[in-house]
C-alpha positions in Angstrom: 101.4 -64.2 -38.3 102.3 -62.1 -35.0 105.4 -59.4 -36.4 105.4 -57.6 -32.6 108.7 -59.1 -32.1 110.1 -58.1 -35.4 112.3 -54.9 -36.5 113.7 -53.2 -39.2 116.7 -51.4 -36.6 118.6 -54.1 -35.5 121.9 -52.9 -34.6 123.9 -54.3 -37.6 127.5 -52.5 -37.7 128.5 -51.8 -41.6 131.3 -53.7 -41.2 129.7 -56.7 -40.2 126.8 -56.5 -42.7 128.8 -58.9 -45.2 128.5 -61.5 -41.8 125.0 -61.0 -41.5 124.2 -61.5 -44.9 125.7 -65.3 -44.7 123.2 -66.1 -42.0 121.1 -64.6 -43.4 121.8 -67.5 -46.2 121.2 -69.7 -43.8 117.6 -68.1 -43.0 116.5 -68.9 -46.4 117.0 -72.2 -46.3 114.5 -72.2 -43.4 110.9 -72.0 -44.3 109.4 -68.6 -43.7 107.7 -69.8 -40.9 110.4 -71.6 -38.7 112.6 -68.9 -38.5 113.1 -67.0 -35.5 112.0 -63.7 -34.6 116.0 -62.8 -34.6 117.0 -64.4 -37.6 113.1 -62.4 -39.4 114.3 -59.3 -38.0 118.3 -59.5 -39.3 116.5 -60.6 -43.2 114.3 -57.1 -43.0 116.8 -54.8 -41.6 119.0 -55.8 -44.2 116.5 -55.5 -47.0 115.2 -52.2 -45.7 118.7 -50.7 -45.8 119.4 -51.9 -49.3 116.1 -50.3 -50.7 116.4 -47.2 -49.3 119.9 -46.5 -49.3 119.9 -47.4 -53.1 116.4 -45.9 -53.5 115.1 -44.0 -51.0 112.4 -46.3 -50.3 111.6 -48.2 -47.2 109.1 -50.8 -46.8 106.9 -51.5 -43.4 107.8 -55.1 -41.4 104.6 -56.7 -42.4 106.0 -55.7 -46.2 109.2 -57.6 -46.2 107.8 -61.0 -44.3 106.1 -61.0 -47.4 109.0 -60.4 -49.9 110.7 -62.8 -47.8 107.7 -65.7 -48.9 108.3 -66.1 -52.5 112.6 -64.8 -52.5 115.5 -67.4 -52.8 119.2 -67.1 -52.2 121.0 -67.3 -55.1 124.5 -67.9 -55.9 126.2 -67.6 -59.0 129.3 -68.1 -60.2 131.2 -65.5 -62.9 129.9 -65.3 -66.4 126.6 -66.8 -64.9 124.0 -65.3 -67.8 120.9 -64.4 -65.9 118.8 -63.1 -68.9 118.9 -62.1 -71.9 116.4 -60.5 -74.5 115.8 -62.0 -77.9 112.8 -59.8 -78.7 111.2 -56.5 -78.0 108.5 -57.7 -75.1 111.0 -60.2 -73.8 110.8 -60.1 -70.1 113.0 -62.3 -67.5 111.3 -64.7 -65.2 113.0 -63.2 -62.2 113.8 -60.0 -61.3 116.8 -60.2 -59.1 118.1 -58.1 -56.1 122.7 -57.9 -56.1 123.2 -58.6 -52.7 127.3 -59.2 -53.3 129.4 -59.6 -55.8 129.3 -57.3 -59.6 126.6 -57.8 -62.3 127.4 -56.5 -66.2 124.3 -55.5 -68.1 126.3 -55.7 -71.6 124.4 -54.9 -75.4 125.5 -54.7 -79.0 125.8 -51.6 -80.4 125.8 -50.3 -84.6 129.6 -49.4 -82.5 130.2 -52.3 -80.2 130.0 -54.1 -76.9 128.7 -51.4 -74.3 128.6 -52.8 -71.1 127.6 -51.5 -67.4 128.6 -52.2 -63.9 125.6 -53.3 -61.7 126.6 -53.7 -58.2 125.3 -54.4 -54.6 121.4 -52.8 -54.2 120.2 -52.5 -57.7 117.5 -54.3 -58.7 118.1 -56.6 -61.7 115.5 -57.8 -64.5 112.3 -54.9 -63.7 110.5 -54.4 -66.6 110.1 -50.9 -65.8 114.2 -50.6 -67.5 114.1 -54.1 -69.5 111.4 -52.9 -71.8 113.6 -49.5 -72.6 116.8 -51.9 -73.1 117.7 -52.6 -76.9 117.2 -56.1 -78.5 120.3 -58.6 -77.0 120.7 -56.8 -74.1 122.1 -59.3 -71.9 122.7 -59.8 -67.7 125.9 -62.0 -66.5 127.8 -62.0 -63.8 131.6 -60.0 -63.8 132.5 -62.2 -60.8 130.8 -64.8 -58.2 128.2 -62.7 -56.5 125.4 -63.2 -54.3 121.3 -62.5 -55.2 118.2 -62.5 -53.6 115.5 -64.1 -56.7 111.8 -63.0 -57.0 108.8 -63.9 -59.5 108.1 -61.3 -61.5 104.2 -60.6 -60.6 105.3 -61.3 -56.9 108.0 -58.3 -57.5 105.2 -56.7 -59.9 102.5 -56.9 -56.8 105.4 -56.3 -53.9 107.5 -53.6 -55.2 107.4 -53.0 -58.8 104.4 -49.6 -57.7 106.5 -48.7 -55.0 109.9 -48.4 -56.4 109.2 -48.2 -60.1 106.9 -45.9 -59.0 109.4 -43.6 -57.9 111.7 -43.5 -60.5 109.3 -43.2 -63.5 108.0 -39.2 -61.2 111.9 -38.4 -61.0 112.7 -39.2 -64.9 109.6 -37.4 -65.6 111.0 -34.1 -63.2 114.0 -34.5 -65.0 112.7 -34.4 -68.1 110.3 -30.8 -67.7 113.3 -29.4 -65.9 115.6 -29.2 -68.9 117.9 -27.1 -69.5 117.0 -26.5 -73.4 113.0 -26.7 -72.9 112.4 -29.0 -76.1 109.7 -30.9 -74.4 107.8 -27.0 -73.2 104.8 -28.5 -75.0 104.9 -31.9 -74.4 101.7 -34.1 -72.7 102.0 -35.4 -68.9 101.4 -38.7 -71.6 104.1 -38.1 -74.2 106.3 -37.3 -71.6 105.9 -40.6 -69.3 106.0 -42.3 -72.6 109.8 -40.3 -72.9 110.7 -41.5 -69.4 109.8 -45.2 -69.9 112.1 -46.0 -72.8 114.8 -44.6 -71.4 117.5 -46.3 -69.6 120.3 -45.7 -67.0 124.1 -45.5 -68.5 126.7 -44.0 -66.1 130.6 -43.4 -66.9 133.6 -43.0 -64.8 136.0 -40.0 -64.9 137.9 -40.2 -67.9 135.5 -42.7 -69.7 134.2 -41.9 -73.6 130.5 -41.9 -74.4 130.7 -41.4 -77.3 133.4 -41.3 -80.2 133.8 -39.1 -82.8 133.2 -40.8 -86.2 131.2 -43.5 -85.1 127.5 -44.2 -85.8 124.9 -42.0 -84.3 122.6 -44.5 -82.9 121.3 -43.1 -80.0 120.8 -39.4 -78.3 121.3 -39.4 -74.4 120.6 -36.6 -71.9 122.8 -35.6 -69.2 121.4 -36.6 -65.8 124.5 -36.0 -63.2 128.2 -35.0 -63.2 129.7 -33.4 -66.2 131.0 -34.2 -69.4 133.6 -32.3 -71.8 132.9 -31.7 -76.1 136.0 -31.8 -78.3 136.4 -32.4 -82.0 139.6 -33.7 -84.2 140.0 -29.9 -86.3 142.3 -29.6 -89.4 144.6 -27.5 -89.6 147.6 -26.5 -92.1 151.3 -27.0 -90.3 153.0 -23.1 -91.6 156.6 -24.4 -91.5 155.8 -27.6 -93.8 152.6 -26.7 -95.6 151.4 -29.8 -95.0 148.4 -31.4 -93.0 147.9 -31.7 -89.4 144.8 -32.0 -87.3 144.4 -31.2 -83.4 142.5 -32.3 -80.6 140.3 -28.9 -79.0 138.0 -28.6 -76.2 134.6 -27.1 -78.2 132.0 -27.9 -74.7 131.7 -28.4 -71.4 127.9 -30.3 -71.1 126.3 -30.3 -67.5 122.7 -31.7 -66.1 119.8 -30.8 -68.2 121.5 -30.9 -71.1 121.6 -33.6 -74.1 123.5 -35.1 -76.7 123.8 -36.9 -80.2 121.0 -35.7 -82.0 122.8 -33.9 -84.9 123.1 -37.2 -86.5 119.7 -38.6 -85.7 118.8 -35.4 -87.2 120.9 -35.7 -90.2 122.5 -32.0 -89.9 125.8 -31.5 -90.5 127.2 -28.7 -89.2 130.6 -28.3 -91.4 127.7 -27.2 -93.8 127.2 -24.3 -94.9 124.3 -23.1 -92.8 121.7 -22.6 -95.2 122.1 -26.3 -96.1 123.3 -27.9 -92.6 119.5 -28.6 -92.0 117.3 -29.5 -95.2 117.6 -33.3 -94.1 116.0 -32.1 -90.4 113.6 -30.2 -92.3 112.2 -34.1 -93.8 112.6 -35.6 -90.5 110.1 -32.9 -88.8 107.9 -33.4 -92.3 108.9 -30.2 -93.9 108.5 -29.1 -97.4 112.0 -28.0 -98.9 110.2 -26.4 -101.4 110.1 -22.6 -100.7 112.6 -23.1 -97.7 112.7 -19.8 -96.0 116.0 -20.6 -94.6 117.8 -20.8 -98.2 119.8 -17.5 -99.0 117.4 -16.1 -102.1 120.0 -14.9 -104.1 121.2 -18.5 -104.4 117.6 -19.1 -105.7 116.5 -18.6 -109.5 114.1 -16.2 -110.7 111.7 -17.9 -112.8 110.6 -15.1 -113.6 113.7 -13.1 -115.3 114.1 -16.6 -117.2 113.8 -16.3 -121.4 110.9 -17.8 -123.1 113.7 -21.1 -123.9 114.3 -21.7 -119.9 111.5 -21.0 -118.5 108.3 -24.1 -117.6 105.5 -24.1 -118.7 102.6 -23.8 -116.3 101.4 -27.2 -116.9 104.9 -28.7 -116.6 106.0 -26.8 -113.8 102.6 -27.6 -112.1 103.8 -31.8 -113.0 107.3 -30.9 -111.5 105.7 -29.8 -108.9 104.4 -32.2 -108.0 106.9 -34.3 -108.7 108.6 -33.2 -106.1 106.2 -32.5 -103.7 105.5 -36.4 -103.9 109.5 -37.6 -103.5 109.2 -35.2 -100.1 106.9 -36.8 -99.0 108.5 -40.0 -99.4 112.1 -39.7 -98.3 110.6 -37.4 -95.3 108.5 -41.2 -94.8 111.0 -43.3 -94.6 113.5 -41.2 -92.0 110.4 -41.0 -90.0 110.2 -44.8 -89.8 114.6 -44.6 -89.3 115.0 -46.2 -93.0 117.5 -43.3 -93.7 120.7 -43.5 -92.1 122.1 -41.2 -89.7 125.5 -39.0 -89.9 128.4 -39.8 -88.8 129.3 -38.4 -84.6 130.9 -34.8 -85.4 132.7 -35.2 -81.7 134.1 -36.9 -79.4 132.5 -36.7 -75.9 133.4 -38.0 -72.3 133.4 -37.8 -68.9 134.9 -34.9 -67.0 133.4 -36.4 -63.5 131.7 -39.4 -62.7 128.5 -39.2 -64.7 124.9 -40.9 -65.6 122.8 -40.4 -68.6 119.6 -41.6 -70.0 120.1 -43.2 -73.0 117.1 -43.1 -75.6 117.5 -45.2 -79.2 117.7 -44.3 -82.2 114.9 -46.5 -83.1 112.7 -44.9 -80.1 114.1 -41.5 -80.6 112.0 -41.8 -83.9 108.9 -42.8 -83.2 108.4 -40.4 -79.8 109.8 -37.5 -81.8 107.8 -38.3 -84.3 104.6 -37.8 -82.5 105.9 -34.6 -80.7 107.2 -32.7 -83.4 107.7 -29.3 -81.6 110.3 -30.7 -79.5 112.2 -32.0 -82.5 111.4 -28.3 -84.5 112.9 -26.9 -81.2 115.3 -29.1 -80.9 116.9 -28.5 -84.3 117.0 -24.2 -84.4 118.6 -24.4 -80.6 121.5 -26.6 -83.1 122.0 -23.9 -85.6 124.5 -22.3 -83.2 126.8 -25.2 -83.1 130.0 -23.9 -84.4 131.5 -25.8 -87.5 134.8 -26.7 -87.5 136.3 -23.6 -89.8 134.7 -21.9 -86.7 136.5 -23.9 -84.4 139.3 -23.4 -86.1 139.4 -19.7 -86.3 138.5 -18.7 -82.7 141.6 -21.5 -81.8 143.5 -19.1 -84.7 142.4 -16.1 -83.4 143.2 -16.7 -79.5 146.4 -18.7 -80.4 147.3 -15.0 -81.7 146.0 -13.2 -79.5 148.1 -15.3 -77.2 151.8 -14.5 -79.4 151.0 -11.1 -78.9 150.4 -11.1 -75.1 153.5 -13.0 -74.9 155.3 -10.3 -77.4 154.0 -7.1 -75.7 155.4 -9.1 -72.6 158.4 -9.2 -73.9 159.0 -6.2 -75.2 158.1 -4.4 -72.1 160.7 -7.0 -70.2 163.2 -5.6 -72.9 162.5 -2.1 -72.6 163.0 -1.9 -68.6 166.2 -4.4 -69.1 167.1 -1.1 -71.2 166.2 1.4 -69.1 167.0 -0.1 -66.1 171.0 -0.3 -67.9 170.9 3.2 -68.7 170.1 4.2 -65.3 173.3 2.3 -64.1 175.0 3.7 -66.2 174.7 7.3 -65.8 174.4 6.8 -61.8 178.2 4.8 -62.5 179.3 8.7 -64.0 177.9 10.2 -61.6 181.3 11.9 -59.9 181.2 11.3 -55.9 181.8 14.7 -53.6 184.1 14.3 -51.2 183.7 15.0 -47.9 
């Protein structure tokens, strides 16, 4: 086929794109060899805009013509299901490129239904993303939409290596640059596994990402935007002595940070510091026997015990063996994801439009068991999170300081007013001098 008369830079104003796509729809009804150079140029120009604007990848005319040979135009009514994932390795027959309208990606988590709008230029059904989605995920139209469908094998050969390869490199670069370098000891292969295991989720401003009290079901990495962390803290009303609660902001998350790990680590930040990470140690495969984080003053000194209270050597040895077996058994069950995660201790919502990478609980267990150093770093960093008691104490300190400043300003104002009044009275009593 001669490509000399075909271009990817046809002059199509943005306001006329919708009309141009309708003309492309007519062209797709024809065989490739029956299309004119103008029709080919129109299709190639619009496709290249989609790929470059959305994915930053331009294609040549021969590459675009090769895609056009296997693409089909689809008009889809609202609420049509394009694909539903029933088992882990499920893939759709086709990959879809959204030309007009809006699709929705939906899946069911332990906390309910989670949806994500998929708009113009998005590629839906690519193996790179579908493999990371949880079972029950599906793509459906939320309104009348137009798509271009391309078979999976053709997508892999013509588009996947370029677009998905670029997305993979971008994700790997992001994970290498995390604010807290929990993955510093990971190999390239391990980081690539993580990059392939996550899927993107976007939030509009003020949308809630996770809610306090929900079950922890995933780890989240913030890619773009800002998120706010708020907690409901219990107080006691001074006047009535009744409990009350305040919603307090405790942190702001910025790109490169992660959240959702505490429930997966089974770390209760509201417990005492020395005990809040005991189950988290089991997650990392560490024994609790002789736990160096526990305060020595809380341990019973066996050497000082009376003969009746102490254990015989053989009995103590048998008990230690039994304890180690129990710890190993519990560690194994947690490693397999059998242990239920804790409830979330905070609500996190989008302060600005934001995008995160989501790593489901099962994949978190699978990947972070292999990279034990990352789990240890994550647990160590989380030790600095404030408990409800610490947040409450800090809030009360700030309230007292604010009240103190307010009282000082009020007193200063009163003193100045009194001084001004005295000065006025003194001036009024001074006799005037006759001239």
